[in-house]
C-alpha positions in Angstrom: 0.0 0.0 0.0 1.2 3.5 -0.9 0.3 6.8 0.7 -0.5 9.8 -1.5 3.0 11.1 -0.9 4.7 7.8 -1.8 2.6 7.3 -4.9 3.1 10.9 -6.1 6.9 10.4 -5.9 6.7 7.1 -7.8 4.4 8.6 -10.5 6.2 11.9 -10.8 3.2 14.0 -10.0 2.2 16.2 -7.0 0.0 14.9 -4.2 -2.5 17.6 -5.2 -2.7 16.0 -8.7 -3.6 12.6 -7.1 -6.3 14.3 -4.9 -7.7 15.8 -8.1 -7.7 12.4 -9.9 -9.6 11.0 -6.9 -12.1 13.9 -7.0 -12.9 13.4 -10.7 -13.0 9.6 -10.4 -9.9 8.8 -12.4 -7.9 7.1 -9.7 -9.7 5.8 -6.6 -7.8 4.8 -3.5 -7.9 1.1 -2.4 -9.0 2.3 1.0 -9.3 5.4 3.1 -8.1 5.1 6.7 -9.9 6.3 9.8 -7.6 9.3 9.7 -8.8 10.2 6.2 -5.5 9.2 4.5 -5.9 7.6 1.1 -4.0 4.4 0.4 -3.3 3.0 -3.1 -2.1 -0.4 -4.1 
């Protein structure tokens, strides 16, 4: 599982870009933790 920060570094985009992708339905997280953190993987 990757956090937004980890995935953004791997993908070469900003965390804000990943949040935008989530908002428009392009890339959904595998799960969202109780703390609101998005996890991908």
